[in-house]
Steps between C-alpha positions, in 0.01 A plus 500: 500500500504501885486146634392425860536189698184295527462562878549878437228499237267332750565759768437790241177341400394451858574863590327629183194289582487626854550874396267504203238240582483413869557846649244678275238219572563517871481886489166479301360247738602723800339804339182308427488370855564850644242664274229255576580457864177481705582806709590734215173694538595557864840625395360761268246598748776558756699699233198737442446536874861593565538740204165680507367428848182341389334170563483303174342177378595347166311231300764426237840581356637503144848564351439625138865592454822521704482789756123539467248351748122517464289454812129396451219655695688676779269598785654790702410607852634751751778338703372632836129507478468217239231707325479396130648751256409333175573215254745518209419234239852490354802669656822495297829555697837573336823650633632791296823689577479441876128568532186292500269543203138395564228484232122421494234520234209598723431599858160537669470668847205614698511848664536336838800303381646818360482657842672197657801558275584807706580273804696271274714786365558627860625148583722504195642835583572396858735227373879544516540517129250557221556258208575647153207392286290598200148395455277526198137403439307546180174555678387590855126483582382665826155388610300762688152525658209328324746298296626802307837444326763744401782396268871617505730386224873477472563503876871551590641478850867523585722557797759779503847440635581741783630529854425235760271741687316621192309249281296598189251328273368663183173402350353598164183382335310611188134544446317489166245778470342666194751334261787645697739367761536674836761403759462485878822514704576436866821509699530306816776588739608341831726693746624479849610219743395171368320431830282813464448540123350810347315431177422787264303479172481768236250451224393702194219393266615768247228491224364156604151475643475250784170376657418691814476173704873455468562803722197460714704468817643853440173680430212344711175432319623530142551127480124448484486704175565209267518702178718786636857544388816659653804668366764658728804430710601464863742387760425231763723439798476205748707479812483382857305804623236453231433597139508853344485645156387757242270469202372719221300417195157503330208263540243518214164324438420497875151380569386712796229241592758222527745726666264601784395139545162322564486579878438867463136600470583767249543462120734688270467403139784637306827423326801706600868541545727541808831682455734459792767766499664369817433229749725437790462238779696332771451232769254721685274565199457741207674834570418696183252469213484771231290452182198571286169312451299556179190356345275579205122420478355312784254485783550537878261415787340805655553347840881502433477873412326558826772300684768720329316804624467372854821329562760672259333844520449520120253753368217366273329707233128468430427216256231260426521125535332220307253251654779257596679760718789531262649834379644510157825692438729545200827610666676407824842659561665489832856566621585346833776491750499273804779530769533424863351848567175434313330487158456794269265479192497756217245514222615579141179472291421767244157636579282811458496735696875488499558393859802313625494183696225311302541120559207387284292662229223433244472695172754752646273551802664423839359219708751471778778726626811414694503484883500820688807399708845349439675221678180306578563170684541220235300262714181691394529326155398180675193671655408643159506168320397280797258682734389164643839455647353619832259211499567139629527347152856383502574472130420874459722584803779291341457669161525839676807396685667394173440850354633673822808279511590593148514871583752716690315542828657639817188594687138389441344819656684822392287782399555706175717811565237758413193333631267690723419382856164355392656317199776374731238342731320342206829365364569317830158349501543366149837334583385344827 
């Protein structure tokens, strides 16, 4: 048996005590002091700001296991404007294979906060380097007008490694509808010099039906139709010169009364669908709109029919009206094309006698035919819906201006190509 001198035994015991008792105790005390340091919330807020270019405020921190951190009630705001983006009740952070893995149980955002995320993403893409991350949330609730909520589930968001000048973020989210799961996908891409970023977003709802108010900024007016839904795809592009993009899709369950709005004196009571074959716009406005508007049974104000005759040169067939000045119809079918050259409407209703160009019919009898001319100034739509725009009542003027600004207009007073001299003079009087 090995025998050590008494002094050697003391040295061995002292070293063992320091290595196996004192050192672990000191390390534990140091870790506790570091973890519970008064400024730890500030440190994590700084980390989130540096990595994701957002302003964050944290109420609490937990360490459930090594390598995993849970942040309690994380309030996120845009770094530049400081506009609130939302609150995450519990955010879990973990580093996995060189990337940051983030997880949350539930997110709730208003539609205005969702719009603010665009600026935040632009800020993130303008950074020198996009962090490699993966984010997952079990639920995402988007709050729209009148407190309406729409739920996405299984939200996945991840960055894609690439070149320094090209940054990508992929987003996927599922929607539960009719006992099935549909997926919405979006690809965000930043290109160009970091000082002048170009942000491009490609989205595709595939079979998923989204509420129309989610895309209200792309199609003016449909956001007021609370029950309407949208399916389609598009490309949005944002750069220094302005925004541009393309859109195609289908809106269903459009309430025409809500769509026109309360300021127009005319009523249209019908449920319909709007198919957009192609919409293109740039910083100067809408350049091209091609699509089809359809509706089934409904009623339209006779005054609006007269406006369509007077302003858009439609041709009305003889028909009776009820005591309230509303004309019933059972079919509305109109193809339309709006360009910088003008607006062209084509009727597609089936009616007897078999005459082409019927916009509206009742019991297969025509009520209204398409305009006599093509390339009509789109600004006339504002005069059709808001004839009081020429008065001094500013809300109506403002509403008419909103309609005009959403259309591709190059000249407020061009005359239809095939108009006669008398009709040309009348057209100029209407537009003045």
